[in-house]
Biopython code that builds the backbone (N, CA, C, O; Angstrom):
import numpy as np
from Bio.PDB.StructureBuilder import StructureBuilder

atoms = [
    (1, "MET", "N", (76.941, 13.147, -13.192)),
    (1, "MET", "CA", (77.044, 11.827, -13.758)),
    (1, "MET", "C", (76.122, 10.858, -13.023)),
    (1, "MET", "O", (75.548, 9.954, -13.630)),
    (2, "SER", "N", (75.986, 11.053, -11.721)),
    (2, "SER", "CA", (75.101, 10.170, -10.955)),
    (2, "SER", "C", (73.660, 10.301, -11.417)),
    (2, "SER", "O", (72.951, 9.301, -11.536)),
    (3, "ALA", "N", (73.222, 11.528, -11.679)),
    (3, "ALA", "CA", (71.845, 11.741, -12.130)),
    (3, "ALA", "C", (71.624, 11.102, -13.495)),
    (3, "ALA", "O", (70.580, 10.495, -13.736)),
    (4, "LEU", "N", (72.593, 11.234, -14.382)),
    (4, "LEU", "CA", (72.460, 10.628, -15.709)),
    (4, "LEU", "C", (72.454, 9.109, -15.624)),
    (4, "LEU", "O", (71.657, 8.450, -16.292)),
    (5, "GLY", "N", (73.336, 8.556, -14.811)),
    (5, "GLY", "CA", (73.363, 7.108, -14.626)),
    (5, "GLY", "C", (72.074, 6.603, -13.994)),
    (5, "GLY", "O", (71.562, 5.545, -14.360)),
    (6, "GLY", "N", (71.558, 7.366, -13.046)),
    (6, "GLY", "CA", (70.312, 6.982, -12.394)),
    (6, "GLY", "C", (69.131, 6.983, -13.344)),
    (6, "GLY", "O", (68.250, 6.129, -13.242)),
    (7, "THR", "N", (69.102, 7.933, -14.266)),
    (7, "THR", "CA", (67.992, 7.963, -15.217)),
    (7, "THR", "C", (68.060, 6.767, -16.164)),
    (7, "THR", "O", (67.028, 6.206, -16.532)),
    (8, "LEU", "N", (69.255, 6.380, -16.553)),
    (8, "LEU", "CA", (69.396, 5.204, -17.414)),
    (8, "LEU", "C", (68.976, 3.938, -16.672)),
    (8, "LEU", "O", (68.289, 3.085, -17.234)),
    (9, "MET", "N", (69.382, 3.818, -15.427)),
    (9, "MET", "CA", (68.981, 2.659, -14.626)),
    (9, "MET", "C", (67.470, 2.633, -14.430)),
    (9, "MET", "O", (66.865, 1.561, -14.415)),
    (10, "SER", "N", (66.863, 3.795, -14.282)),
    (10, "SER", "CA", (65.405, 3.867, -14.140)),
    (10, "SER", "C", (64.703, 3.394, -15.402)),
    (10, "SER", "O", (63.678, 2.716, -15.325)),
    (11, "LEU", "N", (65.238, 3.738, -16.549)),
    (11, "LEU", "CA", (64.647, 3.290, -17.813)),
    (11, "LEU", "C", (64.732, 1.769, -17.933)),
    (11, "LEU", "O", (63.768, 1.122, -18.343)),
    (12, "VAL", "N", (65.859, 1.209, -17.584)),
    (12, "VAL", "CA", (66.015, -0.250, -17.635)),
    (12, "VAL", "C", (65.030, -0.911, -16.673)),
    (12, "VAL", "O", (64.371, -1.887, -17.034)),
    (13, "ALA", "N", (64.926, -0.388, -15.457)),
    (13, "ALA", "CA", (63.994, -0.946, -14.471)),
    (13, "ALA", "C", (62.551, -0.832, -14.960)),
    (13, "ALA", "O", (61.765, -1.766, -14.798)),
    (14, "LEU", "N", (62.202, 0.298, -15.551)),
    (14, "LEU", "CA", (60.857, 0.494, -16.072)),
    (14, "LEU", "C", (60.540, -0.524, -17.156)),
    (14, "LEU", "O", (59.445, -1.086, -17.185)),
    (15, "ARG", "N", (61.490, -0.762, -18.044)),
    (15, "ARG", "CA", (61.270, -1.733, -19.130)),
    (15, "ARG", "C", (61.120, -3.152, -18.586)),
    (15, "ARG", "O", (60.389, -3.957, -19.164)),
    (16, "LEU", "N", (61.797, -3.470, -17.493)),
    (16, "LEU", "CA", (61.667, -4.797, -16.893)),
    (16, "LEU", "C", (60.296, -4.974, -16.228)),
    (16, "LEU", "O", (59.697, -6.047, -16.294)),
    (17, "VAL", "N", (59.817, -3.915, -15.595)),
    (17, "VAL", "CA", (58.534, -3.977, -14.895)),
    (17, "VAL", "C", (57.365, -3.843, -15.864)),
    (17, "VAL", "O", (56.319, -4.463, -15.673)),
    (18, "ARG", "N", (57.546, -3.035, -16.901)),
    (18, "ARG", "CA", (56.467, -2.770, -17.859)),
    (18, "ARG", "C", (56.936, -3.073, -19.281)),
    (18, "ARG", "O", (57.153, -2.146, -20.060)),
    (19, "PRO", "N", (57.098, -4.351, -19.637)),
    (19, "PRO", "CA", (57.592, -4.693, -20.975)),
    (19, "PRO", "C", (56.634, -4.291, -22.098)),
    (19, "PRO", "O", (57.016, -4.286, -23.269)),
    (20, "ASP", "N", (55.392, -3.955, -21.744)),
    (20, "ASP", "CA", (54.414, -3.539, -22.745)),
    (20, "ASP", "C", (54.622, -2.101, -23.218)),
    (20, "ASP", "O", (54.067, -1.705, -24.242)),
    (21, "LEU", "N", (55.404, -1.324, -22.497)),
    (21, "LEU", "CA", (55.645, 0.067, -22.889)),
    (21, "LEU", "C", (56.426, 0.135, -24.198)),
    (21, "LEU", "O", (57.235, -0.741, -24.504)),
    (22, "ASP", "N", (56.168, 1.188, -24.958)),
    (22, "ASP", "CA", (56.923, 1.439, -26.181)),
    (22, "ASP", "C", (58.325, 1.907, -25.776)),
    (22, "ASP", "O", (58.490, 3.011, -25.257)),
    (23, "GLY", "N", (59.318, 1.072, -26.014)),
    (23, "GLY", "CA", (60.691, 1.383, -25.601)),
    (23, "GLY", "C", (61.257, 2.616, -26.271)),
    (23, "GLY", "O", (61.983, 3.385, -25.640)),
    (24, "ASP", "N", (60.936, 2.819, -27.541)),
    (24, "ASP", "CA", (61.437, 4.004, -28.251)),
    (24, "ASP", "C", (60.860, 5.281, -27.654)),
    (24, "ASP", "O", (61.577, 6.265, -27.473)),
    (25, "GLU", "N", (59.581, 5.265, -27.352)),
    (25, "GLU", "CA", (58.948, 6.458, -26.774)),
    (25, "GLU", "C", (59.489, 6.730, -25.374)),
    (25, "GLU", "O", (59.761, 7.879, -25.025)),
    (26, "ALA", "N", (59.645, 5.683, -24.576)),
    (26, "ALA", "CA", (60.186, 5.856, -23.224)),
    (26, "ALA", "C", (61.607, 6.414, -23.282)),
    (26, "ALA", "O", (61.952, 7.304, -22.505)),
    (27, "ALA", "N", (62.431, 5.901, -24.189)),
    (27, "ALA", "CA", (63.803, 6.388, -24.333)),
    (27, "ALA", "C", (63.828, 7.837, -24.809)),
    (27, "ALA", "O", (64.648, 8.630, -24.345)),
    (28, "SER", "N", (62.939, 8.183, -25.728)),
    (28, "SER", "CA", (62.863, 9.559, -26.218)),
    (28, "SER", "C", (62.441, 10.510, -25.094)),
    (28, "SER", "O", (63.001, 11.597, -24.949)),
    (29, "ASP", "N", (61.455, 10.095, -24.306)),
    (29, "ASP", "CA", (61.018, 10.921, -23.171)),
    (29, "ASP", "C", (62.158, 11.109, -22.174)),
    (29, "ASP", "O", (62.371, 12.207, -21.660)),
    (30, "LEU", "N", (62.885, 10.029, -21.908)),
    (30, "LEU", "CA", (64.009, 10.105, -20.986)),
    (30, "LEU", "C", (65.098, 11.021, -21.532)),
    (30, "LEU", "O", (65.666, 11.826, -20.794)),
    (31, "ALA", "N", (65.388, 10.897, -22.823)),
    (31, "ALA", "CA", (66.412, 11.756, -23.434)),
    (31, "ALA", "C", (66.025, 13.229, -23.315)),
    (31, "ALA", "O", (66.873, 14.081, -23.048)),
    (32, "GLU", "N", (64.744, 13.520, -23.514)),
    (32, "GLU", "CA", (64.290, 14.906, -23.377)),
    (32, "GLU", "C", (64.491, 15.400, -21.945)),
    (32, "GLU", "O", (64.930, 16.531, -21.738)),
    (33, "MET", "N", (64.176, 14.569, -20.964)),
    (33, "MET", "CA", (64.366, 14.964, -19.563)),
    (33, "MET", "C", (65.846, 15.180, -19.242)),
    (33, "MET", "O", (66.196, 16.115, -18.523)),
    (34, "VAL", "N", (66.707, 14.323, -19.769)),
    (34, "VAL", "CA", (68.142, 14.468, -19.521)),
    (34, "VAL", "C", (68.659, 15.757, -20.139)),
    (34, "VAL", "O", (69.427, 16.482, -19.507)),
    (35, "LEU", "N", (68.252, 16.045, -21.348)),
    (35, "LEU", "CA", (68.676, 17.305, -21.979)),
    (35, "LEU", "C", (68.219, 18.505, -21.162)),
    (35, "LEU", "O", (68.953, 19.484, -21.023)),
    (36, "ARG", "N", (67.012, 18.428, -20.625)),
    (36, "ARG", "CA", (66.522, 19.535, -19.798)),
    (36, "ARG", "C", (67.315, 19.654, -18.500)),
    (36, "ARG", "O", (67.527, 20.759, -18.001)),
    (37, "MET", "N", (67.759, 18.507, -17.945)),
    (37, "MET", "CA", (68.625, 18.553, -16.752)),
    (37, "MET", "C", (69.945, 19.226, -17.083)),
    (37, "MET", "O", (70.564, 19.852, -16.222)),
    (38, "LEU", "N", (70.377, 19.096, -18.340)),
    (38, "LEU", "CA", (71.637, 19.690, -18.778)),
    (38, "LEU", "C", (71.445, 21.104, -19.318)),
    (38, "LEU", "O", (72.306, 21.615, -20.034)),
    (39, "VAL", "N", (70.334, 21.734, -18.984)),
    (39, "VAL", "CA", (70.015, 23.132, -19.263)),
    (39, "VAL", "C", (69.742, 23.405, -20.738)),
    (39, "VAL", "O", (69.990, 24.514, -21.211)),
    (40, "VAL", "N", (69.240, 22.424, -21.468)),
    (40, "VAL", "CA", (68.747, 22.654, -22.826)),
    (40, "VAL", "C", (67.304, 23.118, -22.677)),
    (40, "VAL", "O", (66.560, 22.574, -21.860)),
    (41, "SER", "N", (66.904, 24.109, -23.450)),
    (41, "SER", "CA", (65.542, 24.630, -23.322)),
    (41, "SER", "C", (64.520, 23.530, -23.641)),
    (41, "SER", "O", (64.803, 22.644, -24.447)),
    (42, "PRO", "N", (63.345, 23.579, -23.021)),
    (42, "PRO", "CA", (62.318, 22.562, -23.290)),
    (42, "PRO", "C", (61.977, 22.432, -24.773)),
    (42, "PRO", "O", (61.820, 21.320, -25.277)),
    (43, "ASP", "N", (61.863, 23.551, -25.468)),
    (43, "ASP", "CA", (61.543, 23.505, -26.897)),
    (43, "ASP", "C", (62.649, 22.830, -27.700)),
    (43, "ASP", "O", (62.370, 22.008, -28.573)),
    (44, "ASP", "N", (63.908, 23.173, -27.408)),
    (44, "ASP", "CA", (65.031, 22.557, -28.127)),
    (44, "ASP", "C", (65.128, 21.059, -27.817)),
    (44, "ASP", "O", (65.370, 20.252, -28.714)),
    (45, "ALA", "N", (64.942, 20.696, -26.562)),
    (45, "ALA", "CA", (65.009, 19.280, -26.180)),
    (45, "ALA", "C", (63.919, 18.483, -26.886)),
    (45, "ALA", "O", (64.170, 17.378, -27.367)),
    (46, "ARG", "N", (62.721, 19.035, -26.949)),
    (46, "ARG", "CA", (61.592, 18.365, -27.606)),
    (46, "ARG", "C", (61.837, 18.222, -29.108)),
    (46, "ARG", "O", (61.407, 17.244, -29.721)),
    (47, "GLU", "N", (62.525, 19.196, -29.694)),
    (47, "GLU", "CA", (62.789, 19.175, -31.138)),
    (47, "GLU", "C", (63.912, 18.198, -31.495)),
    (47, "GLU", "O", (63.893, 17.604, -32.572)),
    (48, "VAL", "N", (64.884, 18.029, -30.606)),
    (48, "VAL", "CA", (66.061, 17.211, -30.893)),
    (48, "VAL", "C", (65.800, 15.719, -30.677)),
    (48, "VAL", "O", (66.272, 14.898, -31.464)),
    (49, "THR", "N", (65.066, 15.354, -29.639)),
    (49, "THR", "CA", (64.982, 13.944, -29.252)),
    (49, "THR", "C", (64.385, 13.001, -30.292)),
    (49, "THR", "O", (64.802, 11.843, -30.327)),
    (50, "PRO", "N", (63.444, 13.405, -31.141)),
    (50, "PRO", "CA", (62.937, 12.430, -32.114)),
    (50, "PRO", "C", (63.875, 12.159, -33.289)),
    (50, "PRO", "O", (63.639, 11.234, -34.067)),
    (51, "ARG", "N", (64.919, 12.944, -33.422)),
    (51, "ARG", "CA", (65.852, 12.768, -34.546)),
    (51, "ARG", "C", (66.617, 11.457, -34.411)),
    (51, "ARG", "O", (66.907, 11.014, -33.300)),
    (52, "PRO", "N", (66.942, 10.839, -35.542)),
    (52, "PRO", "CA", (67.801, 9.649, -35.475)),
    (52, "PRO", "C", (69.216, 10.035, -35.067)),
    (52, "PRO", "O", (69.656, 11.156, -35.322)),
    (53, "LEU", "N", (69.918, 9.120, -34.444)),
    (53, "LEU", "CA", (71.309, 9.379, -34.073)),
    (53, "LEU", "C", (72.152, 9.484, -35.327)),
    (53, "LEU", "O", (71.890, 8.781, -36.303)),
    (54, "PRO", "N", (73.164, 10.349, -35.326)),
    (54, "PRO", "CA", (74.025, 10.471, -36.513)),
    (54, "PRO", "C", (74.653, 9.128, -36.876)),
    (54, "PRO", "O", (75.135, 8.391, -36.015)),
    (55, "GLY", "N", (74.632, 8.837, -38.153)),
    (55, "GLY", "CA", (75.225, 7.599, -38.634)),
    (55, "GLY", "C", (74.337, 6.381, -38.496)),
    (55, "GLY", "O", (74.715, 5.297, -38.940)),
    (56, "LEU", "N", (73.158, 6.527, -37.890)),
    (56, "LEU", "CA", (72.264, 5.394, -37.695)),
    (56, "LEU", "C", (70.980, 5.533, -38.514)),
    (56, "LEU", "O", (70.205, 4.579, -38.593)),
    (57, "GLY", "N", (70.741, 6.670, -39.111)),
    (57, "GLY", "CA", (69.477, 6.871, -39.802)),
    (57, "GLY", "C", (69.658, 7.334, -41.134)),
    (57, "GLY", "O", (68.680, 7.552, -41.850)),
]
sb = StructureBuilder()
sb.init_structure("model")
sb.init_model(0)
sb.init_chain("A")
sb.init_seg("    ")
for serial, (resi, resn, name, xyz) in enumerate(atoms, 1):
    if name == "N":
        sb.init_residue(resn, " ", resi, " ")
    sb.init_atom(name, np.array(xyz, "f"), 0.0, 1.0, " ", f" {name:<3s}", serial, name[0])
structure = sb.get_structure()
């Protein structure tokens, strides 16, 4: 849980320091890294992250 919380805090800090970054792309990249930390294969993580969240798309 600490690693997951830390990655979210890092994303927030990154957006504050670099407001010019594409927030959607940064969040997608972060989501892919988190899935890989949770032992999802790189290919599966890359395939899942661009999908819209259920009920939102």
